[in-house]
N, C-alpha and C positions, 0 to 999 in steps of 0.2 A: 589455253587453259591455265598455264603457269601465270600469265598476267592477271587472270581473274582472281586467282588465289591471293596474289600479292595485293591486289586492290581491296579484297575483303579484309585481309589482315591489317592493311593500313587504315581502313575505315574503322575497324574495331578499336585499334590503338588510339585513333583520333578522338573517338567518342569517349573512351576511357579517360584520356588526358583532360578533355573539357569537363567531364563530370567530376573528376577528382579536384580540378582547380576550383570548381563552383563550391564544393564542400569545404575546401580549405579556406576560401574567401569568407564563407558564411561563419565559420568558427572564429575567424579573426576579427569580426565586427564587434566592437565593444558593446556589451549589453547595458541598457539603461537601468540604473538601480531602481528597485521597487521601493517606493516611499510609503510606509504605512501611515495611514491617517489616524491619529489618536484623537479621541474625544477630549475636548478641553476639560481640564481639571475643575472640579467644583470649587467655587470660591465662597468664602465666608464674608458676609456683609454685616457691618454694625448698624446699618440703616434700619433693619427690621429685626424684631426678636424672633426666637424659635417659633415655628408654626404651632407647636403644642402648648406654648405658654399661655397662661391665663391673663385675662384683661380685666381691670377694675373700672369702676365708674365713680365719679364724684357725686355722692348722694346729696350733700348739702355743703354750703360754704358761706363765709361772711368775712368782710374785711378784704385784706390783700393776700392773694395766694400766688406764690412763685412756683414755676415749673421748669424743670431742666430735662430736655429730651436726651435720648441715648447717644446722640452725636454732638450735643452742645458742650461747650466748655464752661458755661456759667448759666445760672437760672435767669429767667425773665418773667415778667408779670403775665399771669394767665388770665386772658380775657374771655375765652370761649370754654364751653363744656366739652371735654375730650375724654377719651378712654385712657386709663393709666396702665402702662405695661412695663415689662421687664426692662431694666436698665435706666429707668426714669427716676426723677426725684421731685418731691413736693416740700415746699417751705411755707409756713405761715408767719406773718409778721405781727407787729403789735396789734392787739385787739382784733385778732383774726382767728378763724377756726375752719376746719374742713373735716368731712367724713367721707372715707373711701370705702366702697363695698366691693368685695370679691365673692361671687356667687358660691364657689366651692370652698371658701375659707371662712369668711365672716366680714367684719368691718373694723376700720381703724379710725379713731376719733382724735384728730390733731388739735391740741389747744394752741394758744398763741405762742409764737417764737419756737415752733417745732420744726424739725428737719428730718425727713424720712426718705430713704433710698430703697427702691425695689431692686434688690440684687438678683433674685431668681423667682419666677412665678410659674414654675412647672407644676403640673397636677400632683406629682409625688411629694413635693415639699415647697412651700413658699417661704422665701428668705428675704427679710428686710433688715436694714441697718438704721437704727435710731441714733442720730448724732447729737441731738439736743432737744429740749422741750419736754412736754408731758403728753403722752399718747396712751389712750385706752384701746386695748385690743380685745375684740370679741371673736372667739373662735367657735363656730357652730356648724361647720361644713365637714366635708370628707377629707379635705387636704390639711395636714398639720402645718403649724406656723413656727418658724425659727426667727428669733430676734437677736441681731448682733448689737451689743452695747459695749463699745470699746474693745477690751480684751476678753470679754465673756460672751457666751451664747446661751440664750434662753429658748427652750422648746416647749410648745404647748399644743395639745391635741384638741382640747375643748375647754370652754369656760371663758372667764374674763380676767385680764391682768392689766395693771396700770403701771407704767414706768415713767419716771421723771429724772432728768439729768440736766446739768448746766455746764457750760463751757469751762468755767473757772472753778469747778468743784469736782473732786475725784469721787465723791459719794453719789451713788445712783440708788434711788429709792424704788423698790419693787413691791407692789401690793397685789397679792393674789386674791382678787375679789371673789372669784368662783372657780372651783376646780384646782388641781395641782399643776405644777410646772417643773421643769428640770433646768438647772443652771450648771454650765460647765466652763471651766477655765483652767489655765496653767498658773500655779502659784509662783512665787519668786524663785523657787528651786526647780522650776520647770516640771513639776509633778502635776499630772492632771487631777483635777478635783471636780466631782459631780455631786450635786445636792438636789434633794427634792424640796421644792417650795410649796408648803402646805396651804390649803385653802383658808382664807380669812386671816392670813398673817402678813406682816410687813417686814421686809428685809432690806438691808443696806449692803450694797456691793461696793467695795473700795477698789477702784481701778488702779490706784497707785500701789497699795499694799497687797492687792490680789487676794482679798478675803471677803467672805460673805457671812453676815450675822443676822440672826432673827432679832428684831427690835420690839416685837410684841404683837398683840392682836389689833385688828382694825377696829376703829370705832363704829359702833352700830348707829345707823341713821334712823 
């Protein structure tokens, strides 16, 4: 009987030792780190404009028209009819012209030797930069138009405005053919100036002196 008791005690101790060793071994096994998989960050591409941006069409053209895409470093001759979109640029050469239509804004008529960049074409506000030449802007849609001319910005919600400037001349001529417009700029003392350009008036903005003056009424045709 005594031997049986010793046998049972030895068996229990043996099982306990084996079980404890198994637990200890499991705890000492290094755990493989959990690596969280993160979704790749969204990337911005200059190849395509924002999805909500408006696109224009070339309604008419004559002569030589140059086009610069949003990823190009210089303009090239435009042979095909394409849609014009944000970040692009149009240039007319000698004896050339082009008309660009934006359904929600209106139309831009580029005379010869004009240079126009489409800075922003979002539905809330379409912004262009006129670098040279004579361009007539007709605004008859729901989206307002802002026109950057060197150090000034002109905003127009409806009507027709004609702007002319040359590379070697600081004077920019602005004719408000139909409706009013606003011009804003910082003067030489860095004070913001905002003026209303009245209908039927001709104005001159001096980009060197940062001044805008009314030069009189437009001639009736």
